[in-house]
C-alpha positions as CSV (number, residue, x, y, z in Angstrom):
1,M,137.6,52.0,146.5
2,N,137.4,49.9,143.4
3,R,137.1,51.1,139.8
4,A,133.3,50.6,139.5
5,V,132.6,52.5,142.7
6,L,134.9,55.3,141.7
7,L,133.4,55.7,138.3
8,G,129.8,55.8,139.8
9,A,130.9,58.5,142.1
10,I,132.4,60.5,139.3
11,C,129.1,60.2,137.2
12,T,127.0,61.0,140.2
13,G,129.0,64.1,140.9
14,L,128.3,65.2,137.3
15,L,131.9,65.7,136.4
16,V,132.1,67.4,133.1
17,G,133.7,65.3,130.3
18,A,133.5,62.1,132.3
19,N,133.1,59.0,130.3
20,C,129.9,57.2,131.6
21,S,129.0,55.2,128.5
22,Q,130.3,51.9,130.0
23,Q,127.6,50.3,132.2
24,G,127.7,47.8,134.9
25,P,128.3,44.0,134.6
26,G,126.4,42.4,131.7
27,A,125.7,45.5,129.7
28,S,126.2,45.3,125.9
29,Q,127.3,48.0,123.5
30,G,125.8,48.9,120.2
31,S,127.4,47.4,117.2
32,G,130.6,49.2,116.3
33,G,130.4,51.5,119.4
34,S,133.6,52.0,121.3
35,S,133.5,51.7,125.0
36,G,132.6,55.1,126.2
37,G,131.6,56.3,122.6
38,T,128.2,56.9,121.1
39,T,126.5,53.7,119.9
40,T,124.4,54.0,116.7
41,S,121.6,51.5,115.9
42,S,121.2,50.0,112.5
43,G,117.7,51.6,112.3
44,G,116.8,54.9,110.7
45,S,117.1,58.4,112.1
46,G,116.5,58.7,115.8
47,G,118.5,55.5,116.5
48,T,121.2,57.3,118.5
49,T,121.5,55.9,122.0
50,S,121.3,58.5,124.8
51,A,123.5,58.5,127.8
52,G,123.4,55.1,129.3
53,G,123.1,53.3,126.0
54,T,119.3,53.0,126.0
55,T,117.6,53.6,122.7
56,S,115.9,57.0,122.8
57,S,112.2,57.5,122.1
58,G,111.5,57.0,118.5
59,G,114.3,54.5,118.3
60,S,112.0,52.0,116.6
61,S,113.4,50.7,113.4
62,A,112.1,52.5,110.3
63,N,112.0,49.3,108.3
64,G,109.5,47.2,110.2
65,G,110.6,48.1,113.7
66,T,113.4,45.6,114.3
67,T,115.8,47.0,116.9
68,S,119.5,47.3,116.2
69,A,121.9,44.7,117.3
70,G,122.4,45.1,121.1
71,G,119.9,48.0,121.3
72,T,117.0,47.7,123.8
73,T,113.8,49.2,122.4
74,N,112.2,51.8,124.6
75,T,108.5,52.2,125.3
76,G,106.9,53.0,122.0
77,G,109.1,50.8,120.0
78,S,106.2,49.9,117.8
79,S,106.7,49.6,114.2
80,A,106.5,52.8,112.2
81,S,104.9,53.1,108.9
82,G,103.0,49.9,108.3
83,G,102.7,49.1,112.0
84,T,99.0,49.6,111.9
85,T,97.0,47.3,109.5
86,A,96.5,49.1,106.3
87,E,93.1,49.5,104.6
88,G,92.0,46.0,104.0
89,G,93.4,44.7,107.2
90,T,96.8,43.4,106.0
91,T,99.9,44.3,108.0
92,S,103.0,45.4,106.1
93,A,106.1,43.4,106.0
94,G,107.5,42.9,109.5
95,G,105.1,45.3,111.1
96,T,104.1,44.8,114.7
97,T,100.6,45.9,115.3
98,S,100.6,48.9,117.5
99,A,98.6,49.4,120.6
100,G,94.9,49.5,119.7
101,G,95.8,48.0,116.3
102,S,92.3,47.0,115.4
103,S,91.5,46.9,111.8
104,S,90.7,50.1,110.0
105,K,87.3,50.8,108.4
106,A,87.7,48.1,105.7
107,D,88.8,45.4,108.2
108,A,85.3,44.2,108.9
109,A,83.5,45.5,105.8
110,V,82.9,42.1,104.3
111,T,80.6,42.4,101.4
112,G,77.7,40.2,101.6
113,G,77.0,37.6,98.9
114,A,73.8,37.3,96.9
115,G,70.8,37.9,99.1
116,G,72.8,40.1,101.6
117,G,74.2,37.6,104.1
118,T,77.3,38.6,105.9
119,T,80.2,36.2,106.7
120,A,80.5,34.8,110.2
121,G,81.3,37.6,112.6
122,G,81.5,40.2,109.9
123,T,79.9,43.5,110.7
124,P,78.4,44.8,107.5
125,G,80.1,48.0,106.6
126,S,79.4,50.2,103.7
127,G,77.6,47.9,101.2
128,G,77.7,45.0,103.6
129,S,74.2,43.8,102.9
130,G,73.6,42.5,99.4
131,A,71.3,44.5,97.2
132,G,67.7,43.7,97.9
133,G,68.4,41.8,101.0
134,T,65.5,43.3,102.8
135,T,62.0,42.6,101.4
136,A,60.6,45.8,100.0
137,K,57.1,47.2,100.5
138,G,54.7,45.0,98.7
139,G,56.5,41.8,99.6
140,T,53.8,40.9,101.9
141,T,51.3,38.6,100.3
142,G,47.6,39.2,100.2
143,S,45.1,38.5,102.8
144,T,43.7,35.1,103.7
145,G,43.4,33.0,100.6
146,G,47.0,32.8,99.6
147,A,49.5,34.9,97.8
148,A,48.2,36.7,94.8
149,T,49.7,36.1,91.4
150,G,53.1,37.9,91.4
151,G,53.7,37.6,95.1
152,V,56.9,35.5,94.6
153,Q,60.0,37.4,95.6
154,S,62.3,38.3,92.7
155,T,66.1,37.9,92.7
156,G,67.5,39.8,95.7
157,G,64.3,39.5,97.8
158,T,62.2,42.4,96.5
159,S,58.6,41.4,96.0
160,V,57.3,42.1,92.5
161,A,54.4,44.5,92.0
162,G,51.0,42.9,92.6
163,G,52.2,40.8,95.6
164,A,49.1,42.0,97.5
165,P,45.6,42.6,96.2
166,G,45.5,46.1,97.5
167,S,43.6,49.0,96.2
168,G,43.5,48.7,92.4
169,G,44.9,45.2,92.4
170,A,43.2,42.5,90.5
171,A,42.2,39.5,92.5
172,G,41.2,36.9,90.0
173,S,42.5,33.8,91.8
174,S,40.0,31.4,93.4
175,G,41.5,32.3,96.8
176,A,40.6,36.0,96.3
177,L,37.1,35.1,95.1
178,L,36.5,32.9,98.2
179,D,37.7,35.8,100.3
180,V,35.1,38.3,98.9
181,V,32.1,36.4,97.6
182,P,32.5,32.7,98.7
183,D,29.0,31.7,97.8
184,L,29.4,32.9,94.2
185,A,33.0,31.6,93.9
186,T,31.7,28.1,94.5
187,G,28.6,28.6,92.3
188,F,25.1,29.7,93.3
189,Y,22.1,27.7,92.3
190,W,19.0,30.0,92.2
191,E,15.6,28.3,91.8
192,D,12.1,29.8,91.6
193,S,10.8,26.7,93.3
194,C,7.4,25.1,92.7
195,S,6.0,24.5,96.1
196,G,3.0,22.7,97.8
197,N,0.3,20.5,96.4
198,F,-1.9,23.2,94.9
199,D,-2.1,22.9,91.1
200,P,-2.8,26.2,89.3
201,G,-3.1,24.4,86.0
202,G,-1.5,24.8,82.6
203,H,2.2,25.5,82.5
204,N,2.1,27.3,85.9
205,C,3.2,26.0,89.3
206,W,2.4,27.3,92.8
207,T,5.3,29.1,94.5
208,D,3.9,29.8,98.0
209,S,4.6,26.8,100.2
210,K,2.8,28.4,103.2
211,S,-0.7,28.8,101.8
212,T,-3.0,27.9,98.9
213,T,-4.2,31.6,99.0
214,C,-1.8,34.2,97.7
215,P,-1.2,37.1,100.1
216,S,-2.2,40.6,99.0
217,G,0.7,42.1,97.1
218,G,2.2,38.7,96.4
219,I,5.3,37.1,98.0
220,D,9.0,37.7,98.1
221,I,11.2,34.6,97.9
222,D,14.6,35.8,99.2
223,K,18.1,34.4,99.5
224,T,20.8,36.4,101.2
225,L,24.5,35.9,100.7
226,T,27.3,37.5,102.7
227,V,30.1,39.7,101.2
228,Q,33.4,39.2,103.0
229,G,36.8,40.8,102.1
230,T,38.0,44.0,103.9
231,S,35.2,45.7,105.7
232,G,34.2,48.9,104.0
233,Q,36.3,48.4,100.9
234,K,34.6,48.5,97.5
235,Y,34.9,45.6,95.0
236,T,33.6,44.9,91.5
237,V,32.3,41.4,91.1
238,N,32.2,39.9,87.6
239,I,29.7,37.0,87.1
240,E,28.5,34.6,84.5
241,V,24.8,33.6,84.4
242,R,23.1,30.7,82.6
243,G,19.7,29.2,83.1
244,V,16.1,29.1,82.0
245,I,13.7,31.8,83.2
246,G,10.5,33.7,82.4
247,T,10.1,37.2,80.9
248,R,9.7,40.6,82.6
249,C,10.4,44.3,81.7
250,Y,12.1,47.1,83.7
251,Q,12.4,50.8,83.3
252,G,14.7,53.7,84.3
253,G,17.9,51.6,84.1
254,T,20.3,50.4,81.5
255,R,20.6,47.2,79.4
256,P,23.9,45.7,78.4
257,S,25.3,46.3,74.9
258,T,25.4,42.5,74.3
259,D,21.6,42.3,74.6
260,T,19.8,41.3,71.4
261,A,16.8,43.2,70.0
262,T,14.4,40.3,70.1
263,I,13.8,37.2,72.2
264,Q,15.7,34.1,71.1
265,D,13.2,31.3,71.2
266,S,15.7,28.5,71.0
267,G,19.0,30.3,71.5
268,Y,20.4,32.1,74.5
269,N,19.4,35.6,75.7
270,A,21.3,38.3,77.5
271,W,18.8,39.8,79.9
272,W,20.8,41.7,82.5
273,Y,19.5,45.1,83.6
274,A,21.2,47.6,85.9
275,G,19.1,50.0,88.0
276,G,15.5,51.1,87.6
277,T,12.3,49.5,88.7
278,P,9.9,46.8,87.3
279,Y,7.6,48.0,84.6
280,N,3.9,47.5,85.4
281,A,4.4,47.0,89.2
282,T,1.2,45.1,89.5
283,G,2.0,42.7,86.6
284,L,1.8,38.9,87.3
285,W,5.1,37.9,85.9
286,N,8.0,37.2,88.2
287,T,11.0,39.4,88.8
288,Y,14.5,38.2,89.4
289,E,16.3,40.9,91.5
290,L,19.6,41.6,93.2
291,H,19.9,44.2,96.0
292,V,23.4,45.1,97.2
293,S,23.8,46.5,100.7
294,P,25.3,48.9,101.9
295,T,25.2,51.4,99.1
296,T,28.2,51.6,96.8
297,G,27.3,54.9,95.3
298,D,26.9,53.3,91.9
299,A,24.5,54.8,89.3
300,S,22.4,51.6,89.5
301,K,21.5,52.5,93.1
302,D,22.6,48.9,93.9
303,V,19.7,47.2,92.2
304,Y,20.0,44.7,89.3
305,Y,17.6,42.4,87.4
306,F,18.3,39.1,85.6
307,N,15.3,38.7,83.2
308,S,14.8,42.0,81.3
309,S,13.4,40.4,78.2
310,S,12.6,43.5,76.1
311,S,13.6,47.1,75.7
312,T,10.1,47.9,74.6
313,A,8.3,48.3,77.9
314,T,4.6,47.3,77.3
315,S,2.1,45.2,79.0
316,G,1.9,41.8,77.4
317,G,4.1,41.0,74.4
318,D,7.8,40.2,75.1
319,C,7.5,41.6,78.6
320,E,4.9,39.1,79.8
321,R,5.0,35.8,77.9
322,E,3.5,32.5,79.0
323,A,6.8,30.8,78.4
324,S,10.4,30.4,79.6
325,Y,13.7,31.0,77.8
326,L,17.4,30.2,78.0
327,V,19.8,32.9,79.2
328,K,23.5,33.1,79.0
329,Y,25.6,36.3,79.7
330,T,28.2,38.0,81.8
331,A,27.7,41.0,84.0
332,S,29.3,43.0,86.8
333,F,28.2,44.9,89.9
334,K,29.8,46.6,92.9
335,V,29.8,45.5,96.5
336,V,31.2,46.6,99.8
337,G,33.2,44.3,102.1
338,G,31.2,43.2,105.0
339,G,27.9,43.8,103.2
340,S,25.3,41.5,101.7
341,L,23.6,40.3,98.5
342,L,19.9,39.8,98.5
343,F,18.6,37.7,95.6
344,R,14.8,38.1,95.4
345,V,12.0,36.6,93.3
346,H,8.9,38.8,93.6
347,D,5.7,37.0,92.6
348,N,2.4,39.0,92.6
349,N,0.1,36.0,92.2
350,C,2.2,33.2,93.7
351,K,2.4,31.4,90.3
352,A,5.4,30.9,88.1
353,Q,5.9,29.7,84.6
354,Q,7.5,26.3,84.6
355,N,10.5,25.4,82.5
356,C,8.3,24.3,79.6
357,G,10.0,26.2,76.8
358,S,8.8,28.8,74.4
359,D,5.4,27.2,73.6
360,T,2.8,29.6,74.9
361,N,0.0,27.0,74.5
362,S,-0.7,26.2,78.2
363,S,-2.6,23.0,77.2
364,S,0.4,21.5,75.5
365,A,2.8,19.0,77.2
366,C,5.6,20.6,79.2
367,A,8.8,20.2,77.2
368,A,11.4,21.0,79.9
369,R,14.8,22.1,78.6
370,T,18.4,21.6,79.8
371,V,21.0,24.3,80.0
372,D,24.5,24.0,78.5
373,L,26.9,24.9,81.3
374,S,30.1,23.8,79.5
375,G,33.0,26.1,80.1
376,M,31.6,27.6,83.3
377,V,33.9,27.5,86.4
378,P,33.1,26.0,88.7
379,Q,30.8,23.4,87.4
380,P,27.8,22.4,89.6
381,P,28.6,19.5,91.9
382,A,27.0,16.1,91.3
383,T,24.6,16.8,94.1
384,S,23.3,20.1,92.6
385,P,20.0,20.2,90.7
386,A,22.0,22.0,88.0
387,S,24.4,19.2,87.4
388,P,24.1,17.6,83.9
389,A,23.2,14.3,85.6
390,K,20.2,15.9,87.3
391,Q,18.9,18.3,84.6
392,P,16.3,19.4,84.2
393,P,15.5,20.0,87.9
394,T,12.2,18.8,89.2
395,N,9.9,19.5,92.2
396,P,7.7,16.4,92.5
397,F,4.5,16.8,94.6
398,T,1.1,15.5,93.5
399,K,2.6,15.9,90.0
400,T,6.1,16.6,88.7
401,Y,6.9,20.3,88.2
402,W,9.8,21.8,86.3
403,P,11.0,25.0,88.0
404,Q,12.9,28.0,86.5
405,W,16.5,28.2,87.6
406,M,19.9,29.8,87.1
407,W,23.5,28.8,87.8
408,I,25.6,31.9,88.7
409,T,29.3,32.0,89.3
410,A,31.8,34.7,90.0
411,T,34.6,34.9,87.5
412,S,36.8,37.6,89.1
413,V,36.8,40.3,91.7
414,T,38.6,43.6,91.3
415,S,39.0,46.7,93.5
416,P,37.8,49.9,91.8
């Protein structure tokens, strides 16, 4: 029996005090270990080799996990302190990443740049998205018609206040006007037309194109405009009015504070009247009325008048003159989205005063006047009877007539 076999038998037999540190062919000893002695690794505590010279569990090197010369690292020979990536994802010197050595919480927490974008592959951790990266409420622009003033996103992507013309928001842009009152936004030409070939004489013209006999109770000459916007929502429409019209008086409503106490024969008059009814319901002088539908709940009961010529309601006088006058004023009224505006001229005798100025002598020549529309927005198009090139408007039949008329524009729309 040779020496190796004999030694194996002794070890197998568990002989007390037998020297079994020497291994078979090819085995190496720890640095400085005597054959048959205990081999110590150059690592930290725990580096003592067990019987058979294999590094015991925990025999990883303390300083970065490098095994001692000649020592074989056992399972678990991962690097100790520093083996797992530290916060921030950087491994310590010499460390071998341990099993499952994915980065800790900061490893992927790449802070987004301005606007909140993350780097490629980065999972946004705490604070990963840049401040304001998501558009806040209000960032959505207004309804059809374009973004309202202020709808541009501020730095960081949060919409500034006023981005949408919601409740309480002013909507003064042309887009908003077109959304709510398109026919007033583009300008409304309103004429009390002279019609037919019947000549009533003097400064009058006939207004009923259907007959030369006026119906009992007179006629209504109506024009209806549609209110758009959000169905059911209330709006306040602000308008500017200029034109040349006849006189009338109303009662039970209110006059604007800008109204003058007396009629201006050559200047401009402010004749808006909110609410009430025509004075002297059987009077022969024409009304200019606006009826809003459906009801807005306003104190005016949704009725307005354009030619309230006097605060002194009497028959004749300033209420019923055989003349026409210039008007220029601003006014406002409430409407409901999806509703309508009815513009009405009521004529009890089917006759209207022509645009012949303030001369009440019916036998004098008609001196038709033009209206200064400078500064109004929009201006009447070249094809409109109100355009400077076409003023004063005419209705030619068997003779030339000069009708009363107004140019009305919406200047802004607000939500009360």
